[in-house]
N, C-alpha and C positions, 0 to 999 in steps of 0.2 A: 387420848381422847376418850371420853366416857361414851358408853353406848346409850342409845335411846332408852328411856325408862321402859317403854313398852310400845310396840307398834299399834296395839289396840288403842292405847291412849292417844297416839297420833291420829288414828282414824276418827276418833270421836271428838277430840278437842279441836281438831282443825278439819272439820268435816266438809268444808266448802270454801276452799280458796277460790276467790273470784276469778272467772275465766275471761275477764274483759281484755286483758293483754297477755301476750306471750312473754315468757322470760328469756327467750332465746335470741332477742335482738342484741346487736353488738353493744348498745349503750345501756343495757340492763346489767347491773353489777350483781355479784353474788349476794351482797348485802341488801339488795332490793327484794329478794324473795323471802317468804316467811321463815322465821328462825328454825322452826321445827323441820322444814324441808332442808335448810342449810345443814342442820345436824344429821339428818338422814344421809345426805350426799357425802358429808365428811366421814361418817361412819362406814359408808360403803367404800369410799376411797381407801380407807385404812383397813378394810376387810374386818371391821369390828362387828358386822352383822352377818349371820349365816344366811346362805341362799334360801333356807327354809323359812325365813322370817315372816313371809306372808304368802299363802297360796289358797286360802279359803275365802270364797266370795259369797258364801251363803248368808252372811249377816251384814253385807255391805249394801247400803242404800245408794244406788246409782241414780243421780239426778238427771235422767234422760227426759228431755222435752222434745216437742216437735221439731225444734230448731237446733238440737244438740249436735246432730251429725249432718254436715253439709257437703255437697259435691259440686265442684266447679269445672267448667270446660274452659280451657285456655287455648288461644291461638297465637300465631306468630306476630300479630300486631300488638301484643301485650294487653289485649282486652280479654275479658272473661265473662262468662254468664253462669248463673246458678242453674244447676240441673235438678229437674223434678224427678226424683228417683222412681216415682210411680209411672211417669210418662217421659222417659229420656228422649233427647233429641235424636234425629237421624244423623248419624256420622258417616263420613265418606269412607267406605270400606277399602279404598285404594291407599289410604294413608295409615301409617303406623300408629297404633294406639298404646300409649304409655300411661300408667297409673302411678301416682306419687302419694306416699303416706308419711306424715311426720311422726315424731315420737313424743315422749313425756315432756311436759312443760313448754312445748313448742306449738307452732301453728304452721299453716301451709305457706305463709308469707314471710317466714324467717328461717333461721337455721340452714341457710344456703339453698333452700328450695327454689327461690326465684332465679338464682344463678344456674341451677340445674335445668330449669325449664328453658332458659335462654341458650344453654349449651345444646339442648336437644333441637331447638329451632335452628340454631346455627348449622347443625349437622344435617338434619332431615328436612328442613324447610317447614312447610305448613303441616306438621303432623298433629294428630289428636292427642291432647294431654288432659287427663282428668286428675284433679287434685282433691284429696280427701281432707276436709277440715273438721277435726273432732276436738278442737281446742277447748270447747266448753267442758269437755271431760278430761282432756290430757293436762290442762293447766290446773292441776288439782293435786290432792294428796295421792300418794302411791296407790293406796287401795282402790280408790275410785277409778284412776286411770287404768290400772292393771285389770280390774274386773270389767271395764268397758271394752277392752280390746276385742274379745270374741264377738261382742254385740255389733261393734262397728264393722268388723271383718265380715260377719254374716250379711249385714246390710249392703256392704260393698259387693260381695259375691252375687247377691240377688240382682243388683244394678248391672253388673257385667253380663250376667246371663240374659237380661232383658235387652241390653245393647247388642249382644250376639244375635238375638232373635230378630230385633227390629232393623238393625243396620247390616246384617249379614257379615259381621266381623267375627271370624272364628276365635274362640277363646284361646285356641292353641297359638294364635299369632299375637296375643296380648303380652305386654311386659309390665310387671308391677315392681316398683322400687320403693322400699320402705326403710326408714332409719329407726334404730332403737326399738321402742315398742311398735313402731310402724313396720319394722322388719318382722316381728312376731305376728303382727296383724296380717301380713302377707300370707303367712301360713294358714291362718283361720280363713282368709279369703279364698285361698286355693282349695281348702277342704270344702267350703261351701259351694264353690263352682263345680267341683266334682260331683257333689250330691245333687245340685240343681240342674246342671247342664249335661252331666254324664261325660265330661271331658276335663282335661287338665289345662290350667293356664300354661302358656308356652314357656314363659320365662319369669322367674322371680329373682330379684336381687335384694338381698337383705344386708343392709349396711350396719355392721356391729349390732346385730339384733339383741334386744334386752336380755340380760342374764339373770338379774335378780328375780327371784320367784319362779323363773322358767327353768333354772338350772336343775332343779330336782324333779321336774315333770318327766317321769319315765314314760308316761302315756303320751305318745307322739301326737295324739289328737289335741293336746293342750299346749302345744308349742310348734314352732317352725320345724319342719322336717323335710328330708330329701324327697319324700313322696308327694309334697304339696304342689309341685309343678313338674312340667316335663324336664326343665333345667332349673336348678336352684343354686344360684351363686351366692356365696356368703363371704363378705369381706370383714375380717376380725381386726379391730384396731385397739380395743380396750378389753380383750377377753379376760374373764375371771374377775373383773372389777365391775364396770357397768354393763359390759357386753357378755354374751353367752360364751362359755368356755367349752371347746370341743367341736368336732365336725357336726354339722346339721344340714348340709346341703349335698348336692351332687358334686360341686366343686367348692372347696373352702380355701380362701386365701388368707395368709398371715403376713401382712407387711411388717417388716422389722420384728418378726416373731409374734406379732399380733396383740401386744398389750400396751407397750409404751412407744410413743411415736417421736422421732427426732424433730426438734423445733418447738415442741410443746413444753410449757413450764412444768417443773417438777413439783406439782402441788402437794403430792404425798409427803415429800421431804419438808415442804413448808409447814404442813400440819404437824409433822413430828417435831420439828424444831420449836414451834409455838407451844406444843404440849409439854415440852421440857421446861419452858419458862413459866407456863400457867397451868400446872397440873390440876386436874379435876375442876377446871373452869372452862366449860365449852364455849361460853360467850366470849371470853377473853382470847381463847385459842383462835376462834374464827375471826374476831375483830383484828387480830394481829397477824393474820396469814392470808385469808382469801377474800375478805369482805369487800375490798375495793376493786377486785378483778371482775371483768365481764364473765358471765356464766359460761359463755362459749370458750373462754380461756381456761376456766377451772376444769371444764369437761373437754378440753382440746383433743385429747387422745380419742375420746368417744366420737367427736365430730369429724375427726380426720377421715373417717370412712366416707363421709359425704364429699369432702374436699377432693380426695383421691378419685372418687367416682366421677365427679364433675369434670375433672381433667381428662379422664379416660374416654369421655364421650367424643372428644375430638382429638384423641391421641391413642396410638396403639403401642405406647412405649413402656407400659407396666408389665414387663416381661418377668415371669415367675418360674421357679424351678420346682419340680416334684421332689419332695423330700419327706422323710418320716419324722424328723426331729429338728427343732430349732431352739436354741437356748441363748438368751441375752444377745439376740441378733446374729448369732453365729450358727451357721448350718452344720449339720452332722458331717463328720469327716468323710464318710462314704459318699455323701452328696457332692462335697467339694471335689473329691477324686473323680466322680462321674462327670462333673462339670469340666474339670481340667482335660479329661479325655474325650470331651465332646459326646458323651454318652447319655447325658441327662435329658429328661423329658421336660419340655418347656410348654408354657401356655401364656395367654394374655389375660390379665386381670381387668375387669371393668366391662364397658359396653360391648367390647368385641370378644368377650370370653366365648370360646366355641363350646358347643354342646359336647358332653362326654358320655361314654357308655358305662364307665365305672367311677364310683366316688373316689376322690383323691384330695390330698392337701398340698397346697403350693405355697412357697415362700419367696419373698423378695425384699430388697431394701429400697428405701426412697431417700430423696434429698430432704433437707430440713425446711426448705421453703420452695415456693413455686418457681419453675416447674418441678414437681415432685418425682415424676417418673425418670428413671435412670437408663431405660432401654436395656441393652445387653449387660451393662455394668451392674444393673440392679438384681440380676438373677444369679 
């Protein structure tokens, strides 16, 4: 598979993919998205682009308008209202507050977020849920989406501080859940809350937080980090490809070793096979491998983090083992020995992940289809 000619060319030649519709609905195929983005995704899947390929936002024109960043309040009756970020509504402080943020190419009404909201309502009843819709910026070329994340995160942080002040809801009791770039956004939101409120968000859950461009950010203020919340749970399902590779939370989970998930199509092999038949012909490679597949299937490993988390909201069966190494879904032999002797340290991945005093990495295996959790057999 050939590399992109230049990411700068991508940024200028396709500087405004229309954000009218998200690409993360199940009926949107890989072939429905612009070819330059298809190429980018394919090159990322094949690791043909270094993590350093884009980190400079100084020359990016971000098309932010008054309506580019929207916040919505959801309740258990499936209705929702737009939130005025300058004058947020009074929320019931006795109810749990959960904030949800989608990722690149998606919106708050696709990529499994409606299912996540319903899972929360099933468990907690009429809780407070705020959805961040930044699809006018996220359904765009990588540069615009990437450079928008700190801006959206800061605006969300300001909103949460206002809600804390007007509704009496401590930020320490809030829980923010973000997928992909939304997971990285949670880090920027957490940083803003600390600056503006003087306190940390209680819980951050980052679902396979974006790795491209963030992987090389040694400055922790430019990416998600364990210090961005009191408890920062990270679930890695496509680490080193679309997701961040390496620990970046207080608790990092690696289902099936964190990169390839059972039940997902082997799209990488499909690309490699097509490349053998149509060498140096990107259009033919994509047309004969991924073009008719839904984007959610092409990026199945990346989206599995959301699917696992949705299940975890009403299940405590994602049992994980503390271990230092996991290769090709096989745990380190010392971990297996500790497990056999009942000496291993276990915890629960997902909504019921307990707070920890020390950062650690945990591993587990899952089923290839729902229900994904294996309980004791998964650790």
